[in-house]
C-alpha atoms as a printed R data frame, in Angstrom:
    type eleno elety resid chain resno       x       y       z
1   ATOM     1    CA   MET     A     1  76.603  84.283  83.484
2   ATOM     2    CA   PRO     A     2  77.454  83.809  87.175
3   ATOM     3    CA   LEU     A     3  80.832  84.998  88.425
4   ATOM     4    CA   GLU     A     4  82.436  84.174  91.735
5   ATOM     5    CA   PHE     A     5  84.110  86.942  93.680
6   ATOM     6    CA   LEU     A     6  84.201  88.284  97.208
7   ATOM     7    CA   GLY     A     7  83.266  84.870  98.645
8   ATOM     8    CA   ILE     A     8  79.855  84.772  96.965
9   ATOM     9    CA   ALA     A     9  78.541  83.660  93.646
10  ATOM    10    CA   ALA     A    10  77.237  86.627  91.691
11  ATOM    11    CA   THR     A    11  75.895  87.597  88.317
12  ATOM    12    CA   ASP     A    12  77.587  90.147  86.034
13  ATOM    13    CA   ASP     A    13  75.516  92.920  87.634
14  ATOM    14    CA   GLY     A    14  76.881  92.030  91.076
15  ATOM    15    CA   SER     A    15  73.659  90.538  92.458
16  ATOM    16    CA   GLU     A    16  74.304  87.659  94.806
17  ATOM    17    CA   THR     A    17  73.155  84.171  93.874
18  ATOM    18    CA   GLY     A    18  74.290  82.451  97.076
19  ATOM    19    CA   PRO     A    19  77.349  81.482  99.044
20  ATOM    20    CA   ARG     A    20  80.355  80.141  97.217
21  ATOM    21    CA   SER     A    21  81.329  76.646  98.142
22  ATOM    22    CA   GLY     A    22  84.312  76.764 100.467
23  ATOM    23    CA   ALA     A    23  83.539  80.307 101.687
24  ATOM    24    CA   ALA     A    24  84.378  81.016 105.325
25  ATOM    25    CA   THR     A    25  81.651  80.045 107.759
26  ATOM    26    CA   ALA     A    26  81.027  80.883 111.401
27  ATOM    27    CA   ALA     A    27  83.107  77.806 112.295
28  ATOM    28    CA   GLU     A    28  86.012  79.177 110.235
29  ATOM    29    CA   PRO     A    29  86.805  82.739 111.297
30  ATOM    30    CA   PRO     A    30  88.494  84.759 108.559
31  ATOM    31    CA   PRO     A    31  92.235  85.241 108.967
32  ATOM    32    CA   GLU     A    32  93.290  88.502 110.595
33  ATOM    33    CA   LEU     A    33  94.084  91.255 108.134
34  ATOM    34    CA   THR     A    34  96.198  94.329 108.781
35  ATOM    35    CA   VAL     A    35  95.749  97.554 106.823
36  ATOM    36    CA   VAL     A    36  99.007  99.387 106.150
37  ATOM    37    CA   HIS     A    37  99.468 102.726 104.429
38  ATOM    38    CA   VAL     A    38 102.562 102.638 102.221
39  ATOM    39    CA   THR     A    39 104.326 104.432  99.394
40  ATOM    40    CA   VAL     A    40 104.865 103.083  95.898
41  ATOM    41    CA   ASP     A    41 108.530 102.342  96.674
42  ATOM    42    CA   ASP     A    42 107.664 100.018  99.595
43  ATOM    43    CA   PRO     A    43 108.865  96.519  98.579
44  ATOM    44    CA   ARG     A    44 105.507  95.016  99.618
45  ATOM    45    CA   VAL     A    45 103.860  96.905  96.730
46  ATOM    46    CA   GLU     A    46 105.898  95.029  94.103
47  ATOM    47    CA   PRO     A    47 103.598  91.940  93.996
48  ATOM    48    CA   LEU     A    48 100.623  94.241  93.353
49  ATOM    49    CA   LEU     A    49 102.307  95.930  90.403
50  ATOM    50    CA   ARG     A    50 103.700  92.658  89.028
51  ATOM    51    CA   GLU     A    51 100.326  90.916  89.065
52  ATOM    52    CA   LEU     A    52  98.511  93.956  87.711
53  ATOM    53    CA   ALA     A    53 100.959  94.099  84.809
54  ATOM    54    CA   HIS     A    54 100.357  90.407  84.116
55  ATOM    55    CA   GLU     A    55  96.554  90.792  84.342
56  ATOM    56    CA   TYR     A    56  96.478  93.816  82.046
57  ATOM    57    CA   SER     A    57  98.798  92.192  79.502
58  ATOM    58    CA   THR     A    58  96.840  88.923  79.550
59  ATOM    59    CA   ARG     A    59  93.443  90.577  79.183
60  ATOM    60    CA   TYR     A    60  94.385  93.339  76.767
61  ATOM    61    CA   GLY     A    61  97.286  91.823  74.842
62  ATOM    62    CA   ARG     A    62  99.725  94.651  75.339
63  ATOM    63    CA   SER     A    63 102.326  95.799  77.786
64  ATOM    64    CA   ALA     A    64 100.905  97.334  80.946
65  ATOM    65    CA   ASP     A    65 103.939  99.529  81.607
66  ATOM    66    CA   ARG     A    66 102.375 102.658  80.143
67  ATOM    67    CA   GLU     A    67  99.210 102.314  82.220
68  ATOM    68    CA   LEU     A    68 101.037 101.421  85.432
69  ATOM    69    CA   ASN     A    69 103.448 104.338  85.053
70  ATOM    70    CA   ARG     A    70 100.879 106.898  83.896
71  ATOM    71    CA   TYR     A    71 100.889 108.816  87.200
72  ATOM    72    CA   PRO     A    72 103.846 109.880  89.352
73  ATOM    73    CA   ALA     A    73 104.206 107.978  92.634
74  ATOM    74    CA   GLU     A    74 103.632 111.129  94.691
75  ATOM    75    CA   GLU     A    75 100.028 111.311  93.438
76  ATOM    76    CA   PHE     A    76  99.285 108.230  95.553
77  ATOM    77    CA   ALA     A    77 100.744 109.740  98.733
78  ATOM    78    CA   PRO     A    78  99.346 112.134 101.333
79  ATOM    79    CA   PRO     A    79  98.075 114.763 101.480
80  ATOM    80    CA   HIS     A    80  96.017 114.178  98.313
81  ATOM    81    CA   GLY     A    81  96.360 110.425  97.777
82  ATOM    82    CA   GLU     A    82  96.769 107.106  99.522
83  ATOM    83    CA   LEU     A    83  98.149 103.651  98.788
84  ATOM    84    CA   LEU     A    84  97.223 100.841 101.108
85  ATOM    85    CA   LEU     A    85  97.804  97.137 101.392
86  ATOM    86    CA   LEU     A    86  95.959  94.420 103.256
87  ATOM    87    CA   LEU     A    87  98.471  92.111 104.890
88  ATOM    88    CA   GLU     A    88  97.827  88.587 106.090
89  ATOM    89    CA   ALA     A    89 100.622  87.115 108.199
90  ATOM    90    CA   GLY     A    90 102.772  90.030 107.025
91  ATOM    91    CA   GLU     A    91 102.283  89.300 103.322
92  ATOM    92    CA   PRO     A    92 100.328  91.551 100.916
93  ATOM    93    CA   VAL     A    93  97.076  89.907  99.801
94  ATOM    94    CA   ALA     A    94  95.230  92.945  98.409
95  ATOM    95    CA   GLY     A    95  95.676  96.647  97.868
96  ATOM    96    CA   GLY     A    96  94.656  99.760  96.078
97  ATOM    97    CA   ALA     A    97  95.124 103.482  95.871
98  ATOM    98    CA   TYR     A    98  93.491 106.781  95.170
99  ATOM    99    CA   ARG     A    99  94.723 110.072  93.798
100 ATOM   100    CA   ARG     A   100  93.247 113.536  93.580
101 ATOM   101    CA   TYR     A   101  90.972 113.809  90.537
102 ATOM   102    CA   ASP     A   102  89.734 117.282  91.398
103 ATOM   103    CA   GLU     A   103  89.232 119.331  94.558
104 ATOM   104    CA   ARG     A   104  86.272 117.268  95.776
105 ATOM   105    CA   THR     A   105  86.879 113.957  93.970
106 ATOM   106    CA   ALA     A   106  89.305 111.091  94.599
107 ATOM   107    CA   GLU     A   107  90.021 108.618  91.796
108 ATOM   108    CA   LEU     A   108  90.443 104.964  92.771
109 ATOM   109    CA   LYS     A   109  93.289 103.175  91.007
110 ATOM   110    CA   ARG     A   110  94.991  99.793  91.109
111 ATOM   111    CA   ILE     A   111  92.433  97.834  93.125
112 ATOM   112    CA   TRP     A   112  94.045  94.424  93.300
113 ATOM   113    CA   THR     A   113  93.745  91.058  95.025
114 ATOM   114    CA   HIS     A   114  96.607  88.562  94.909
115 ATOM   115    CA   SER     A   115  95.655  85.669  92.612
116 ATOM   116    CA   GLY     A   116  96.010  83.176  95.475
117 ATOM   117    CA   HIS     A   117  93.577  85.092  97.702
118 ATOM   118    CA   ARG     A   118  90.656  85.995  95.468
119 ATOM   119    CA   ARG     A   119  86.967  85.408  96.248
120 ATOM   120    CA   ARG     A   120  87.380  86.315  99.928
121 ATOM   121    CA   GLY     A   121  85.929  89.836  99.949
122 ATOM   122    CA   LEU     A   122  89.354  91.485 100.026
123 ATOM   123    CA   ALA     A   123  88.716  93.880  97.139
124 ATOM   124    CA   ARG     A   124  85.530  95.042  98.846
125 ATOM   125    CA   ARG     A   125  87.538  95.678 102.026
126 ATOM   126    CA   VAL     A   126  90.159  97.649 100.075
127 ATOM   127    CA   VAL     A   127  87.477  99.802  98.432
128 ATOM   128    CA   THR     A   128  85.828 100.434 101.831
129 ATOM   129    CA   GLU     A   129  89.154 101.456 103.407
130 ATOM   130    CA   LEU     A   130  89.995 103.766 100.503
131 ATOM   131    CA   GLU     A   131  86.549 105.386 100.621
132 ATOM   132    CA   ARG     A   132  86.923 105.981 104.380
133 ATOM   133    CA   SER     A   133  90.377 107.515 103.936
134 ATOM   134    CA   ALA     A   134  89.215 109.734 101.065
135 ATOM   135    CA   ALA     A   135  86.249 110.981 103.126
136 ATOM   136    CA   GLU     A   136  88.584 111.767 106.037
137 ATOM   137    CA   ARG     A   137  90.689 113.865 103.655
138 ATOM   138    CA   GLY     A   138  87.648 115.877 102.637
139 ATOM   139    CA   TYR     A   139  86.754 114.245  99.336
140 ATOM   140    CA   ARG     A   140  83.010 114.035  98.686
141 ATOM   141    CA   ARG     A   141  82.999 111.844  95.584
142 ATOM   142    CA   ILE     A   142  84.873 108.838  94.205
143 ATOM   143    CA   TYR     A   143  85.461 108.407  90.479
144 ATOM   144    CA   LEU     A   144  87.056 105.391  88.829
145 ATOM   145    CA   THR     A   145  87.357 103.556  85.562
146 ATOM   146    CA   THR     A   146  87.868  99.898  84.875
147 ATOM   147    CA   GLY     A   147  88.640  98.081  81.677
148 ATOM   148    CA   PRO     A   148  85.961  96.511  79.492
149 ATOM   149    CA   ARG     A   149  87.511  93.049  79.973
150 ATOM   150    CA   GLN     A   150  87.302  93.114  83.769
151 ATOM   151    CA   PRO     A   151  83.765  91.890  84.589
152 ATOM   152    CA   GLU     A   152  84.781  91.092  88.173
153 ATOM   153    CA   ALA     A   153  85.671  94.739  88.764
154 ATOM   154    CA   ARG     A   154  82.472  95.931  87.113
155 ATOM   155    CA   GLY     A   155  80.471  93.608  89.372
156 ATOM   156    CA   LEU     A   156  82.365  94.775  92.467
157 ATOM   157    CA   TYR     A   157  81.690  98.446  91.806
158 ATOM   158    CA   LEU     A   158  78.011  97.915  91.043
159 ATOM   159    CA   ALA     A   159  77.623  95.732  94.154
160 ATOM   160    CA   THR     A   160  79.283  98.360  96.379
161 ATOM   161    CA   GLY     A   161  77.009 101.219  95.378
162 ATOM   162    CA   TYR     A   162  78.819 102.834  92.468
163 ATOM   163    CA   THR     A   163  76.797 104.357  89.652
164 ATOM   164    CA   ALA     A   164  77.828 103.379  86.136
165 ATOM   165    CA   LEU     A   165  78.411 106.455  83.971
166 ATOM   166    CA   PHE     A   166  77.792 104.405  80.832
167 ATOM   167    CA   ASP     A   167  75.012 102.285  79.379
168 ATOM   168    CA   ILE     A   168  75.371  99.010  81.279
169 ATOM   169    CA   SER     A   169  73.385  97.180  78.604
170 ATOM   170    CA   ALA     A   170  75.933  98.090  75.901
171 ATOM   171    CA   ASP     A   171  78.807  95.824  74.932
172 ATOM   172    CA   PRO     A   172  81.702  97.008  77.161
173 ATOM   173    CA   GLU     A   173  84.143  96.570  74.283
174 ATOM   174    CA   THR     A   174  82.328  99.342  72.393
175 ATOM   175    CA   ILE     A   175  82.722 101.755  75.319
176 ATOM   176    CA   GLY     A   176  86.374 101.480  76.285
177 ATOM   177    CA   PRO     A   177  87.220 102.344  79.899
178 ATOM   178    CA   LEU     A   178  84.085 102.002  82.018
179 ATOM   179    CA   PRO     A   179  83.573 105.013  84.332
180 ATOM   180    CA   PHE     A   180  81.827 104.868  87.724
181 ATOM   181    CA   GLU     A   181  81.155 107.331  90.522
182 ATOM   182    CA   LYS     A   182  79.930 107.278  94.106
183 ATOM   183    CA   GLY     A   183  79.124 110.044  96.555
184 ATOM   184    CA   LEU     A   184  80.765 109.827  99.953
């Protein structure tokens, strides 16, 4: 079943099926985005956490508080972690973070795109920025998990070179969290 994300139409496995109608063209340059490195207590992070909580609760039918508060804020701060936002006209439109998983591995967490700005390639940009930052900090591998009811995320990770650490032909609901990895 085709999905639309990142400004292209794609299948569940992330393969492109063509441009999405209304996607930016050469005549319409994309709006300028600013990457900012922040801490969890920055007020611009609040929309990310609010929408993530809503998404998780809607898709999984339970409160997202436990998941969103699983790790202390300092795990997403230097020297071992990072939290970044993409700003457009000063407003957060996408973001994400990583934390130390082990000495050579960073774990991506909280990859998010504001609901009003999806299908523009912003999540891909966030992942690219986080990978670059993690490599600069000496990490050699990225690990992440996504939920079984998040096919857009699964497609994003497959399309950006991540290896599924599960049987991609199995029903995701029978697996639980879906793990991925990528060498840097």
